[in-house]
C-alpha positions as CSV (number, residue, x, y, z in Angstrom):
1,M,133.7,106.4,141.2
2,G,133.9,105.1,137.7
3,K,130.5,103.4,138.1
4,R,129.0,106.2,139.9
5,L,130.1,108.5,136.9
6,L,128.9,106.3,134.3
7,I,125.3,106.1,135.9
8,V,125.3,110.0,136.5
9,H,126.1,110.5,132.8
10,A,123.4,108.0,131.7
11,G,121.1,109.9,133.8
12,F,122.0,113.3,132.2
13,V,121.2,111.8,128.7
14,L,117.5,111.3,130.2
15,T,117.6,114.8,131.7
16,G,118.7,116.3,128.4
17,V,115.6,114.5,126.7
18,V,113.2,115.9,129.6
19,T,114.6,119.5,129.3
20,T,114.0,119.6,125.6
21,L,110.9,117.6,125.5
22,L,108.7,120.7,124.8
23,G,110.3,121.9,121.7
24,P,109.2,119.2,119.3
25,L,105.7,118.9,121.0
26,I,104.7,122.4,120.5
27,P,103.4,122.3,117.0
28,T,101.2,119.1,118.0
29,L,100.2,121.0,121.5
30,E,99.0,124.1,119.7
31,V,96.8,122.2,117.6
32,R,95.5,119.7,120.1
33,W,94.8,122.2,122.8
34,A,93.9,125.1,120.5
35,L,96.8,127.1,121.8
36,N,98.2,130.5,120.6
37,D,102.0,131.2,120.8
38,A,101.5,133.2,124.0
39,Q,99.7,130.4,125.5
40,A,102.2,128.0,124.3
41,G,105.0,130.0,125.6
42,R,103.3,129.6,129.2
43,L,104.3,125.9,129.0
44,F,108.0,126.9,128.9
45,A,107.4,129.3,131.8
46,A,105.8,126.4,133.8
47,Q,108.8,124.0,133.0
48,F,111.3,126.7,134.1
49,L,109.5,128.2,137.1
50,G,109.0,124.7,138.2
51,A,112.9,124.1,137.7
52,L,113.3,127.6,139.8
53,A,111.2,126.3,142.6
54,G,113.1,123.0,142.5
55,T,116.4,124.6,142.6
56,L,115.4,127.0,145.7
57,A,113.7,124.0,147.6
58,C,116.7,121.2,147.1
59,G,119.0,123.0,149.5
60,R,117.1,122.0,152.4
61,V,116.8,118.3,151.2
62,V,120.5,118.3,150.3
63,S,121.5,119.5,154.0
64,R,119.7,116.7,155.5
65,C,120.1,113.9,152.9
66,G,123.3,114.7,150.7
67,I,123.6,115.6,147.3
68,E,123.2,112.1,145.6
69,N,119.9,111.6,147.7
70,G,118.8,115.0,146.0
71,V,119.7,113.6,142.7
72,V,117.6,110.7,143.2
73,L,114.4,112.8,144.5
74,G,115.0,114.9,141.4
75,Y,114.7,111.8,139.0
76,L,111.5,110.5,140.8
77,I,109.9,114.0,140.6
78,M,110.7,113.9,136.8
79,A,109.4,110.5,136.6
80,L,106.2,111.6,137.9
81,G,106.0,114.7,135.9
82,V,106.8,113.0,132.7
83,T,104.2,110.1,133.0
84,A,101.5,112.7,134.1
85,A,102.4,114.8,130.8
86,A,100.2,112.2,128.8
87,A,97.0,114.2,130.0
88,N,94.5,115.6,127.6
89,Q,93.8,118.6,129.2
90,W,95.9,121.7,129.0
91,M,95.7,122.9,132.7
92,A,96.6,119.0,133.8
93,G,99.5,119.3,131.2
94,M,100.6,122.7,132.8
95,A,101.0,120.8,136.0
96,A,102.7,117.9,134.9
97,V,105.3,120.1,133.0
98,A,105.8,122.3,136.1
99,C,106.1,119.0,138.0
100,Y,108.9,117.7,135.8
101,G,110.4,120.9,135.7
102,I,110.9,120.7,139.7
103,G,112.7,117.6,139.2
104,L,115.0,119.1,136.7
105,G,115.7,121.9,139.3
106,F,116.8,119.2,141.4
107,T,118.7,117.2,139.1
108,I,120.7,119.6,136.8
109,P,122.4,121.6,139.5
110,L,123.4,119.1,141.9
111,T,124.7,116.8,139.2
112,N,126.9,119.4,137.9
113,L,128.0,120.1,141.6
114,L,128.4,116.3,142.2
115,V,130.7,115.9,139.0
116,S,132.7,119.1,139.8
117,D,133.4,117.7,143.3
118,L,134.4,114.3,142.0
119,C,136.7,115.8,139.5
120,P,138.4,118.8,141.2
121,G,141.5,118.8,139.0
122,R,139.8,119.1,135.6
123,R,136.2,120.6,136.3
124,A,135.9,122.5,133.1
125,A,136.7,119.4,130.9
126,A,134.6,117.1,133.3
127,L,131.5,119.4,133.2
128,N,131.9,119.8,129.3
129,L,131.8,116.0,129.1
130,L,129.0,115.7,131.4
131,N,126.9,117.9,129.4
132,V,127.6,116.0,126.2
133,A,125.4,113.5,127.9
134,W,122.8,116.0,128.2
135,C,123.2,116.9,124.7
136,A,123.0,113.1,123.6
137,G,119.5,113.2,124.9
138,A,118.6,116.5,123.2
139,V,119.6,115.1,120.1
140,A,117.9,112.1,120.3
141,A,114.5,113.5,121.4
142,P,113.4,115.6,118.3
143,P,113.7,112.3,115.7
144,A,112.3,110.0,118.4
145,I,109.2,112.4,118.9
146,A,108.6,112.9,115.2
147,A,108.4,109.1,114.6
148,M,106.3,108.8,117.7
149,L,103.7,111.3,116.3
150,R,103.6,109.8,113.0
151,T,102.3,106.5,114.8
152,G,100.2,107.8,117.4
153,G,100.1,109.9,120.3
154,P,102.8,110.9,123.0
155,A,101.7,108.5,125.8
156,P,103.8,105.5,125.1
157,L,106.9,107.5,124.8
158,L,106.2,109.5,128.0
159,Y,105.5,106.3,129.9
160,S,108.5,104.7,128.8
161,L,110.6,107.9,129.4
162,G,109.1,108.0,133.1
163,G,109.9,104.5,133.8
164,S,113.5,104.8,132.7
165,L,113.8,108.0,135.0
166,A,112.7,106.0,137.9
167,G,115.2,103.4,137.1
168,V,118.1,105.8,137.1
169,A,116.8,107.2,140.3
170,A,117.0,103.6,141.7
171,L,120.7,103.0,140.3
172,V,121.8,106.2,141.5
173,W,120.5,105.4,145.2
174,L,122.0,102.0,145.2
175,T,125.6,103.0,144.2
176,S,125.5,106.4,146.1
177,R,128.2,106.5,148.7
178,P,129.1,109.1,151.7
179,V,131.9,110.4,149.2
180,V,130.5,113.8,148.7
181,E,129.9,115.5,152.1
182,A,126.3,116.9,152.2
183,R,126.8,120.6,151.7
184,G,124.5,122.5,154.2
185,S,123.0,124.8,151.6
186,A,124.2,123.4,148.3
187,A,122.2,124.8,145.6
188,A,119.9,126.7,147.9
189,P,119.9,130.6,148.1
190,A,123.0,132.1,149.3
191,T,122.9,133.5,152.7
192,P,126.3,135.3,153.0
193,R,126.5,138.8,154.2
194,R,127.8,139.9,150.9
195,V,127.6,138.2,147.4
196,P,130.4,138.9,145.3
197,A,129.8,140.6,141.9
198,T,131.0,137.9,140.0
199,V,128.2,135.6,141.4
200,W,125.5,138.1,140.2
201,L,127.2,138.4,136.9
202,T,127.5,134.3,136.7
203,G,123.8,134.4,137.4
204,I,122.8,137.1,134.7
205,L,125.1,135.1,132.3
206,L,123.1,131.9,132.7
207,F,119.9,133.6,132.8
208,L,120.6,134.6,129.3
209,Y,122.4,131.3,128.2
210,V,119.5,129.2,129.3
211,G,117.0,131.6,127.8
212,V,118.6,131.4,124.3
213,E,119.0,127.9,124.4
214,T,115.5,127.0,125.3
215,G,114.2,129.8,123.0
216,V,116.1,128.5,119.9
217,A,115.4,125.0,120.6
218,G,111.8,125.5,121.7
219,W,110.6,127.8,119.0
220,M,112.4,126.4,116.1
221,P,109.8,123.6,115.3
222,S,107.3,126.3,115.1
223,Y,109.4,128.7,113.0
224,A,110.2,126.1,110.7
225,L,106.7,125.0,110.2
226,R,105.1,128.7,109.8
227,E,107.9,130.4,108.0
228,Y,109.2,127.4,105.7
229,Q,106.1,124.9,105.6
230,L,108.8,122.1,106.3
231,P,107.6,118.6,106.8
232,A,107.7,117.2,110.4
233,A,111.0,114.8,109.4
234,R,112.9,118.0,108.2
235,I,111.9,120.0,110.9
236,A,113.0,117.3,113.4
237,T,116.4,117.3,111.5
238,V,117.1,120.9,111.7
239,Q,116.3,120.8,115.6
240,A,118.4,117.7,116.0
241,G,121.4,119.4,114.2
242,F,121.2,122.4,116.7
243,W,121.5,120.0,119.5
244,S,124.2,117.7,117.4
245,A,126.2,120.9,117.1
246,L,126.0,121.6,120.6
247,L,127.0,118.0,121.6
248,M,130.0,118.2,119.3
249,G,131.1,121.5,120.8
250,R,131.1,120.1,124.1
251,L,132.9,117.0,123.1
252,L,135.7,118.9,121.6
253,A,135.7,121.7,124.4
254,P,138.3,119.9,126.7
255,L,140.6,119.8,123.6
256,A,140.2,123.7,122.9
257,L,140.6,124.2,126.8
258,R,144.4,123.1,126.2
259,R,144.8,125.8,123.8
260,V,142.5,128.6,124.8
261,A,141.6,130.1,128.1
262,A,138.3,129.4,129.4
263,E,137.0,132.8,129.5
264,R,138.2,133.8,126.0
265,L,136.7,130.4,124.7
266,I,133.2,131.6,126.2
267,V,133.4,134.7,124.5
268,M,134.5,133.0,120.9
269,G,131.6,130.8,121.4
270,L,129.3,133.6,122.1
271,A,130.5,135.5,119.2
272,A,129.6,132.4,116.8
273,A,126.2,132.0,118.5
274,A,125.3,135.6,118.0
275,A,126.1,135.1,113.8
276,G,124.0,132.1,113.9
277,A,121.2,133.6,115.8
278,A,121.1,136.4,113.5
279,L,120.9,134.1,110.5
280,L,117.8,132.6,111.8
281,P,115.5,135.4,111.2
282,A,117.4,137.2,108.6
283,V,117.3,134.9,105.7
284,A,114.2,133.4,104.2
285,D,115.7,130.3,103.1
286,A,115.4,126.7,104.5
287,A,119.1,125.8,104.2
288,A,120.1,129.2,105.9
289,L,117.7,127.9,108.7
290,W,119.8,124.7,109.0
291,V,123.0,126.5,108.9
292,G,122.0,129.2,111.5
293,A,120.8,126.3,113.8
294,L,124.1,124.6,113.5
295,V,126.3,127.8,114.2
296,T,124.3,128.8,117.0
297,G,124.5,125.4,118.6
298,A,128.2,125.2,118.2
299,G,128.8,128.4,119.5
300,L,126.5,128.0,122.7
301,A,128.2,124.6,123.4
302,V,130.9,125.8,125.6
303,V,129.2,128.5,127.5
304,F,127.2,126.8,130.5
305,P,129.3,124.0,131.6
306,T,132.4,126.2,131.2
307,A,130.9,129.0,133.2
308,V,130.0,126.8,135.9
309,A,133.2,125.5,136.1
310,L,134.6,128.9,136.6
311,F,132.2,129.7,139.0
312,T,132.9,126.7,141.2
313,A,136.7,127.0,140.9
314,R,136.5,130.9,141.7
315,E,134.2,130.6,144.6
316,G,135.7,127.7,146.2
317,S,134.1,126.3,149.4
318,G,131.6,129.2,149.0
319,A,130.0,127.9,145.6
320,S,127.8,125.4,147.4
321,R,126.3,128.3,149.4
322,M,125.9,130.6,146.5
323,A,124.9,128.0,143.8
324,G,121.3,128.6,144.4
325,I,121.6,132.2,143.2
326,V,123.1,131.1,139.9
327,F,121.1,128.1,139.0
328,A,117.8,129.8,140.2
329,M,118.5,132.7,137.7
330,A,119.5,130.0,134.9
331,S,115.8,128.5,135.4
332,L,114.2,132.0,135.5
333,G,115.8,132.7,132.1
334,G,114.5,129.4,130.7
335,A,111.0,130.6,131.9
336,A,111.3,134.3,130.9
337,I,113.0,134.3,127.4
338,P,110.8,131.6,125.6
339,W,107.6,133.4,127.2
340,A,108.6,136.7,125.8
341,V,109.4,135.1,122.5
342,G,105.9,133.7,122.5
343,Y,104.3,137.1,123.7
344,V,106.1,139.2,121.2
345,S,105.0,136.9,118.4
346,S,101.4,136.7,119.3
347,H,101.2,140.7,119.7
348,L,103.1,141.5,116.6
349,H,101.8,138.5,114.6
350,S,105.2,137.7,113.5
351,L,107.4,134.8,115.0
352,R,110.3,136.0,112.7
353,L,110.2,139.3,114.4
354,A,110.2,137.9,118.0
355,M,113.2,135.6,117.1
356,W,115.5,138.7,116.9
357,G,115.2,139.0,120.3
358,L,117.1,136.0,120.9
359,L,120.2,137.6,118.9
360,A,119.8,140.5,121.3
361,A,120.2,138.5,124.2
362,T,123.2,136.7,122.9
363,L,124.9,139.8,122.2
364,L,124.1,140.9,125.8
365,M,125.9,137.8,127.1
366,I,129.0,138.8,125.4
367,V,128.8,142.1,127.3
368,V,128.2,140.2,130.7
369,Q,131.1,137.8,130.1
370,L,133.7,140.7,129.2
371,R,132.2,142.3,132.4
372,L,132.6,139.3,134.3
373,S,136.2,138.6,133.1
374,G,137.1,142.3,134.1
375,A,135.6,141.6,137.6
376,R,137.6,138.5,138.1
377,Q,140.9,140.3,137.1
378,A,140.2,143.2,139.4
379,H,139.4,140.5,142.4
């Protein structure tokens, strides 16, 4: 099991790179393809609608081949999409982004379910540590891409990343064992007669979470460039700060969970994230931008993995049947909210005003989590 977990965590580092790839590339792509903010926002929509399609489709594959083979397929699809993203045309690039989004739709939910199954006695801690690996990739991506853009186009990085993803797929396939039983509809749309309210509420929470996380990280480079005229190196530092804070928060989460109940920890994290999200558009100072990025990242850190752990523990054997609802809504949030930021920015001619929407979504998450806690207690 140790070798399998090590490979899964290494692969999740690359998954973090791929998930956050668009953010640091958006300023370059807007110039290269002559895009406005609304058009650039469609790239986020393409990625996360692709992830939604992957999430909805992978259940059929998993029912026949098992969870780990579904993870293998996800990495192969990501490798194809990332390699194709070196295209020079906008529409071809959109298709490539959607392709690797499909791969993410397989890999992210199935890897979380796999680790949850492998570590049933400590789900919340194990999933926070798994997502530390994801954050490590997200932290590495901005400075690596900034350095790459200073020396040439994105093609060399995209090709090497695609090759690495294919290598992870091979390692997962070679070390997979029939330990985790193929769950008939894992990560597929739920088909029980009645879906519990807690499932819908968890889906709404993750819809908002993925949208806010992607919106902050994805629009941060354009916002820092446009509002503060920061050089590329400093923009990469701000974005890396956001992901570093997310990483440290998840690394420390297992210790916090020994003292604080998981549901309370989520609310505390969201309160901190709201403070950071308010600071981003409220203060016209580059230092405040950096502090806001750190506070927002630290606050968001525990939300996704802890919410997934609570979901799998609460639903028990039914979690695999209903995971499709939760992860599909998460992917939809990643498509909808960043696109909405770009749409509002284009129509109001102010990215700063559009960023206030991310604060509103964060505050709504607190309401949903409190309602979710009440629904669980009433059950």
